[in-house]
N, C-alpha and C positions, 0 to 999 in steps of 0.2 A: 721449329718443325723440320724434321728431316724430309727431303723431297727428291733427291736425285735417284732416278730409277735406271737400272739396266734395261736394255731393249727387250721387248717381248718378241717371241718368234715370228709374229705376224709382220714385222717390218721387212721381212725378206720379200714381201710382195709389193714393196714400194715401187711405183711406176716411175719411168724416166720423167724427169721434171725439167722445166725450162731453165736455162742458164740465166743468171741475173744480169741486168744491165750493168755494165761496168762504167763507172763515172770517172772523170778526170778533171782536174782543175785546169782550166784553159787560161789563155792570155787575158781574159776578161777579169780574172781574179775571183770568179765565183767559187764558193765553197763546194767541195765534193760531199754530197749527202751519203750518209751511212746509217744503216739501222742495226743496232746491237741489242740482242736479247739476253737478258739474265736467265739463269736456270730456274729462279724462283722469285720470291718477293724481294722487295727492297729492304735492306737492313745493313748493319755494320759490316757484314761479311764482304760486301761489295762496295763499301764506301769510297775507296780510291777512284773508282770510275766517275763518281759524282763530283769528286774534287777536280778531276781533269776537265769535266764539263763546266763546273762553276768558275774555275780560274782561267778558262779559255785556252787550255792546252791543246784541245782538239782543233779549235779555231786557228790557233797559231800554226798548226800543221796543215791548214787549208781544208779542214774537215768540218762538216755540219753533222754532228753525231746526235742521234736520238736513242734513248735507252728505254727499253720496255721490260716489264716483268715477264717471267716465264712460268712454265708448268712442269718443270723437271727436265732432266738431261735428254730424255727421248724427244720432248717437244723442241728443245733447243736445236738438236741435231737435225731433225726433220725440217724445222723452219729454215735453217741455213742451207740444207741440201736443196730446198725448193727455190731458193733465191729470194724469198720474201724478206729475209734478213741476210745481210752479208757476213755478219760476225756475231759471236755470242759466246756464252760460257756453257760448257758441258763436260761431263765426266769422261776421262780417257778410256776406262773399261767399257763404257757404253759405246764409245766411238769404235773400239776394237770389235765389239759385237755387231754394230751397224755395218762396218766395212766387210765383216765376214759374211753377213747376210745379203750384202749388195756388192758382190765381187766385181772386179774390173777397175777402171780408173776411179779413184776415190772422189766422191762428191764433196766431202768435208775433210779438212785437215786441221790438226792442232798446230798453232803457231807460237804460243807463249804459255808455258806451264804456270798456272796461277797457284793452285795447291800443290806444292812440291811433294807432299804426302797426303793421301786421302785421309780426312779426319774421322775415320770410322772408329767408333767406340761402342762398347756395351757398358752401361752404367747400372750397377747393382746396389741393392740395399744391404748394408753391413749387418743389420739386425736379422737378415735372412741368410746370413752365412756367406755372402759374396765378398771375397777379398780381392787383393790385387793379382791373385793367381787365377788364370782362366779355368783351371781345373775345378775351382770352387763353384763353377756354374753347373757342374754335373748334377742332374736330377732336378734342376730348378725350372721355373716357368719364366720365359723371356718374351716380352712384348715386342712386336715389330709389325709393320705393314705387310700386306700380302706379298707384294713384289717390290723390294727396294734394295739398294746396293749393299748396305751393311749386312743385311740378312743373307743376301746371295753370296757375299764374299766370305761368310763364316767358314765354309769348308776349307778355305785356305789357311785360316787360323788353326782349325782342328788338326790339319796335317802337321803344321809346325809344332803344335803342342802335344802331338801324339794322342789326340783325343778322337773319339767317334764323332762324326758329323751330327749324329742324333743324340748327343750326350745330354741334351736338355730338351724341354718341350717348348715349341713356339706357340705363343698366344697371339693370334692375328688381331691387330688393334689399329684403328684409324689413327693417323698422325695427330689429329686434334685431340684425341682421348689419351694419348700416351702418358703425358704428365699426370693426368688424373689417376690412371690405374697404378702408377708408381707411388703416388702420394697415399692413395687408399690402401696400398699393400695388396692389390689384386694379383700382382705379379712380383717376382723377385728381382727382375732386371728388365732393361729395355735397350734397344738399339738406338743410336743417335749419330748424327754428325756432331762432333764434339762441340763446335761453336753454336749449334742449334739447341744445345742443352741449357742455355742460360735461363730459359723459362723454368726448367726444373730446379736449377740452382737457386732461383728466387723463392722457391717454395719448400725446399729441403736444405738443411745445413750441409755444407761440403763434408764435414766429418761423419755424416750419416751415410755417405755414398762412396763406392769404389768405382773408379773410372778405369776400365780395361781398354787400352789403346791397341788397335790392330798392329800399328807400327812397332809397338814394343814386343809383339809376338814374332817379329821378323817378317811380317807381311808388308813388303815395300811396294805399295801401289801409288802411282801418281793419281791425283784427284782431278778436280775441275781445271780445265785449261781454256784459254781463249781459242776459239775455233773459227775457221774462215771457210767460205765457199771456195772450192778448188778452182772454179772459173775465174773468180776475182784474183786469186793467187797467181794464176797463170797469165792473166791478161793485164793486171795492174798491181804488181807486187809493191810498188812504191806507196800505194794507198794503204795497204796492210801495214807496211813498215812505219808509215806515219802514225797510224792508229796505235801501234805498239809503242812507239817512242813517247807519245803523249800519255798513254796509260801507265807505262813504266815510270815515267817521271812522277806521276801522282802516287804510285805504289811506294816508291822510295821515300817520298815526302811523308806518307802516312806512317811508315816505320819510324821516321824521325819525330813526328808529332801527329798523332791520330785525331786530335780534337777538330782541326779544320775540316777533315774529311767527314767526320761524323756530323758536323754542322751542315756541310753541303748535302749530305744524304738526307738529313732531316728537313731540308727545304722541300724535298719531294714527299717525305713521309713525316710530317711534324708530330704525328701522334706517338711516334717512337721516342722513348726516353733516352736522354744523353748518357746517363750512367750505365744502363744495361747494354747499350750499343757499344760503348767504349769497352765494357767487359767482353762483349762478343768479339770485337776486333782483337782484343788481347789474346783470345784463344785462336782466332783465325791466323794471326801472325805467326804462331808457333808452327803452323803447317805451310803457310806461304813461304816463310823464311826458315825452312827446315835445314838440317845440317848440310845437305848437299849444296845449298845455295852459297855457302861460304867459299866453296871451291870453284863453282862455275857461274855463279851469279844468278839473280832472279830470272825466271822465265825459261831457263835452259833445262836440259835433261841429260842423264847418262843413258847412252844407247843400250848398254847391257841391261840396265834396270828395266827399261821399256820392253826389251825383247823378252825378259823373264816374265813381265806382266802379261804380255800377249800370250805366252805359253800357258800361264796359269789360267787366264780367262778362257782360253780355248779349251783347256782340259776340263775345268770345273763346269763350264756351261755347255760342253759337248758341241763345240762349233765344228762344222764340217770343213771350213776353210780357215786357215790361219793367216791373217793379213801380215804383210811385211812391215816392220817398224817404220821404214821410210815412207810408207803409204799413210801411216798414222800421224807422223809428226814431221813438220818442215821447219827447221831452225834458221833458214836462210834470211829471214826478215827481222830477226831479233835486233834490238839496239846493241851498240857496242858493249863489250864486257865491262868497261869502266863505268858506263851509265847504269849497269844493272847490279852494281855492288850494294850490299846492304850497308846502311849507316853504321858506323862503329858504335858499340854500346857505350 
C-alpha cells in the first residue's frame, strides 16, 4: 500500500511544541533511549533497521532504540517535531512543505537519505493501451488516493513530458482497494510506491503491466530520509551520529545479503511471507542504492538536486515560503564515506 502523504495546508497552524528531552550515555554505562517512527507499516522496505536492532548494532553504539509503525510522512514529521519521537522516516518533499508552512528555525531536519530517489510510479494495464511511454496515459482512468505523494507529484512529470497535467482522469480510490480496481479492470492504471506494488505483482503477471517510473521521466526527487528533531541535532549530535552509524551498518549488510534483515523484520511481523518481502526489498534497493550513491555513498545527497526539488515542490504546491536546502538537510552526522559504500556487485 502506498502511504506517504505530502502535508495538507492545515499544518501551518502547528503550535510551538516542547523540545524533547535530550539523553546522553553517562559514566554509568546506561543506554540512551531513542524512539524511532517508521512512516508506515513494518515490511521489507525498512528491514535493515530491524537487523540493526536484532544484531545489537544500536546497543553497540550505546543506544536503546524502539521502533514503532507510522501513519504516513505527515505523522512522522509531526511526531518528530513534537519531540515524542526523536527520529523517524519521512518524505523529503513533505519536509519541504512542512518547513515552508512553519518558517523560522526548522523543527525537523533530514540527516540520512534513505531513498536516494523517490519510488514514485504509475502502473498500467497493457491491455488498456498503457505502454512504457507516459503519453499512453492520455485519456485513461488512473486510480490514486485523494491526497498522496505520487498523485501530487504528477504535474512535475507532465512538465518533463510536455503533457497537460489533466491529461487523464483521476479515480479517487482508497489504498486498500487499489489492487482490486486494477485487477478487475475498473481503471487503466494506478499510482504506487514501486516497492509497495508487490501485492499487485502477486495477482497480475508482470508481462501484463507497464511500470512508468517518475525517475525515468527526469523527475529527480529524493524520497524518504531519516529525520531528526532539530533540538536533538543541536544538543546531542553524537547520539544522532551513533544512530546513523548503526543503521548504515545494517543497510550495507542488507545490500550484501538481505535474508537476515528480512528474518529480523519477520520477528516483529511473522505473518509476512519471506519470499514476497525479499521481492519487496529487491525493488526498494533500486531506489536506496540509486546511481548517485555510487558517487557519494549511501545516505548523502547532491545539494543541487535538493535545491531543484525545493524549487519544484514550492512551485507545484504553491508554497509562499521556499525553505533553504541547508534547513532541510544536515549532512554533518553521516558516517564516513568509506562506511557508506555499496558492496561491490
